[in-house]
N, C-alpha and C positions, 0 to 999 in steps of 0.2 A: 502721230505727233512729229511733224517735220521740222524739228529744231535739234540742235546739238548742245545748247547751253541755255540755262534758265537762271535768272536772278529772282530770288524770293525776297520781297521787300515788306518790312513793317518796322515802324520806328516808335513803338510804344514799349511796354515794360517787359522785364525778364520772364515773368510768368506767362505773358501772352505768347512769347516765343516758344516756351515749353509746349503750349497747347497747339502750336503750329508744326511741331515736329512730325506728327502723323501725316500731314500733307507732304512734307519733305520726303518722308520714308516711302509713301505711296508712289510719288513721282519717280523716285530712284528705283524702286522695285519694278516699276513698269518699263523703265528704260535704264538699265544699269550702266550703260556707257555714257549717259547724259552727264554733262558737267553742270553741277549745281553751285550757285553762289548765294550769298545772303547779304542784304543791306539792313543794318540794325544800328541801334544806339550803342554808344561805347559801353553802357552797362550790360547790354545783352550780348555783346560781341564775344566775351570769353566762353559762353555756352556754345556758340556756334563754331568757334575756332577749334573746339575739342570734339565736335560732332562729326563722325566719319563721313556722312553723306555730303557734307558741305566742304567744297574745295577752296572757296575764296570768300572772305568776309570783308565787306566795305562798310565803313562807319558813316551813318547818316548824320549830316551836319546841317546847321541852320545859319542864317545870315548869307549875304551875297557871296562872300568869299568861300564859306563852307559849301554853298550850293554849287559853285563852280568846281571846287575840289572834288566833291562827291560825283558830279557829272563826268568830270575828266577820268576819275577812277573807273566808273561804270563803262565809259567808252573804251578805256584801255582793256577792260575785261573781255570785250568782244562778245557780249551776250546776245543771243538771237531773240530772246524773249525775257520779259519781266512780268512777274505777278505781284501786284500791289495788294497784299492780303488785307491790311488795315487801311481803310480809306484815308489818304493824307494828300493834300494838294501839293505840298513841297516835294514829297517823294515822287508823286506823279510827274511833276514838272522835271525833276531830275532825270528820270528814265526817258522822258520825251526829248529833252534837250540833249541827252547823251546819244540819241539816234537809235535807241533800241527799236527794232522793226516791229516786233509783236509785243503789244502792251495790253495786259489783261488787268481788269479792275472792276469795281462795283459800278454799275450803271446808274445809280440813284443819286449822283452828286452833280453839282453844277459844272465841275471840271471833267466830267466823265467822257466828254468828246475827245479828250486826249488819249483814251483807250481805243484800240481797234477791235478788241473782243471784250464783251461785258457780261457780267452776271448781275441778276436783279434780285436782290433780297435785302431786307432790313434786319439788322441785329437787335435793334432797340426793343422789340417785343420780348426778347430773352426767353423764347419758348423752346429753344434747343441749346445744346451745349456748344461752347465756342469751338471745340474740335469739329463739330458737325458743320458749323458755319464756314470754317476754314476749308473744309473738304469740298465746298461748293466750287472752289476754283479749279477742281479737276475737270469739270465739264467743258470749259472752253479749250482745254488741252486735249480733248477727245478721250479722256480717261474715265473709266467707270468709278463710281464711289464704292467703298467697301460695303459689303452686306452688313457687317457689324462695325459699329464705331470703335476704332482702335484707341488704346490709351497710349500716351507718351511713355517711352522707355529710355532710361539713361543708364549706361554702364559706367561704373566708377573704377577708375584706374587704381591698381594696387599702390602706386606711389602716393595717390591722394588719400587712400585709406591709411597708409603708414604715417603720412604727415598729420592726419587727424588724430591718430593714436598718440603720436609724440606730443602734440599740443595738449590733449586731454590728460595724458599722464603727468605732464608738468603742472597741471592744475589739480592733481589728485584723483582723476577719474581714470582708473586703470583698465577697466574691462568694457567690452561692448554690452549692450542691453540696457543702457541708460535711457532716460526720457529727455527729449529736446522740447523746450518751450520757446516759442518765438513771439514775443508780445507786441512787436512793432507792426505797422501796416503801411508805412510810407504815405499815409494820408489818403489811400485809395478807397477806403471804406470805413464805416463806423466800426469801432473795435471795443472790446471789453476793457474795463478800467485796469490800470497797472496794479491796483490793490488786489483785485480779484485774481489776476495772474499770479501775484506773489503768494496769496493764500493757497491757490491750486498747486503751485510748484512745491510748497512745503508739504501739502497733503499727499501729493504723488510720491514724494520721497519717502514718507512714512508708510503709506499703504502698500506701495509696490516694492519697498525695500531696495531702492536703486538710486543712483545719482541722477541729478537733474542738471542738464546743460542748457543755459539760456543763450540764444544766438541773436544777432542783430548787426546792423551796420555801425560804423564808427560813430555816427551821429546819434545812435540809440544806446550808446554805452551807459549813460546814466540810468536810463529806463531799465536796461537789462540787469545792471548791478542791483537796482532796487528790487526787481522781481526775484532775482536769485537769492538775495539776502546774504550771499557770500558766506555760507556756513552749512554745516550738517549735510555735506554732499551735494550742495547746490552751488554751481559756479557759472560765471558769465564769461563768454569768449567773444562778446560783441566787439567788432572792429579788429579782431585778430585773425580773421579768416579771409582768404581769397575764395574764388568759386570752387576750385578743386578741393580745398580743405573742408569747406562747408559740405560739399557732396560726400566726402569721406565721413564726416560727423553724422550726416543724415543716414548714410547707409548702415552705420553701426548702431543706430537707435532702435529701441524697442517700440517707441511711440513718438509721434510728433504732434504737438499741440500749437495752434495758432488761430489767428483770424484769417480773413480772405486776403492772402498775400502770395507773392511769387514763390518764396521758399516752401510754401505748402505744396505747390505743384512740383517743385524739385523733389521733395520728400516722397510724394506719391510715385513719381517717375522712377525713383531708385528702389521702390518696393517697400518702403517703410509705412506701417499703418499710421493713419492720420485722424486726428480729431480737430474739426474746423468749426469756428464760431462765426456764423454769417449774420449780417444785418438783414432785416426783412423787406428791403425794397427791390423793385423789379430789376433794375439794371445791374445790380450786384448779386442777383439770386444764385443759389447753388445749382439751380437748373442749368444755368449758363456757365457758371464759374466754379462749380464744385470740383474737388479733387477726383481724378480718374483712377485712383488706386483700387486694388482688389479688396482691401480692408480699410474703407474710409467711412468715417462717421461725421455727420454734420448736425449742428444744433443751431436753430434760429429762435429768437425770443417769441414765445407763444402769444397769440392774440393781436399781432400786428401784420399788416400787409399794405405797404406803401408803394405808390408809383415812383416817387422821388423822395430823397431825404432833405428836409429843409434845415437840418442841423439844429442849432440851439433855439431856433424859432419854434420848433415843434413842442407841443405840450407834453409829449412823451419822451423828450430827450433826457438822458440817453437810454433808449429802449433796450440796448444790449445788456443793461444791468438787470433786466428781467430774467436773464440766464443766471441761475444761482451756481455757486461753487459746488454745491452738493450734486446738482444735475450734471455738471461738467465732469466731476470726479467719478460719478457712477458710469458715465459713458466712456470715460478714459479707461477705467478698470475693465469694462466689457471688451473694448477694442484691444487692450494690451493682453488680456487673457486669451482672446481669440487668436492673436498672432503667435 
């Protein structure tokens, strides 16, 4: 690998970047002196700014002005190579316009001529995990893929754990060992109904005899408050956490429950047992997007297997309601006891 610096590029969601960290780690392990940078959205940037293997983070921007700003920053970074992990024409144009000499990307796109090293595969069949797809980009770098597919791992700073404890103590949650419920999904997949998350949160509090902390973005505060019920040891901290504090909360949890969403991958990466509710369509399947934690359980609604989700046009909408609270509670108890 005759390069001194590589820019890893993807401009999709936070969870996608969590699943790209094994690629970052493998490159760094193979060439410890290599300088690694990342170009990501502003939402994913805080994750990479705290990741030890990444030395520089560039924000991916849109619009003509944003394009020029991103390209100028890439040029100033002096990267020898760029790996566009998630196919994106704008990101590809940025690294080409910035003059990065070695440009690596997927060869199955109309703009793939802008890469001078290509890999050829399609993610759409979803027959492998996203971590495995990402590791395909080791090949044009001349690096072998790992014998076993690694799981993302995130270390949580003591300062973040302490901040999480202070926030939870202020809301009456004094000890670790609580359960975290994350009912939002950012619209990336079908999800369970708020009512069922609310009933599950109440049952978990009773059955496990522990506090339940409901997390979410500021835009999900109303949803999180409803799910928490704000009583009997159930509290919402939606909109009150930055990434570090959220990681601290996740690291102190006995169990994390959610749909298919980015915080699920964060929870698994910090070592927290997870229970994840997945929709039954191919592009969002747990085969590709399931949590990589050592103690991870996944539930999908039985009797459905769809290529794509037509949403409300489907006669079975919302099929996620086929997952009962009783089923989720039983699986949550199993995972929590196992932990």
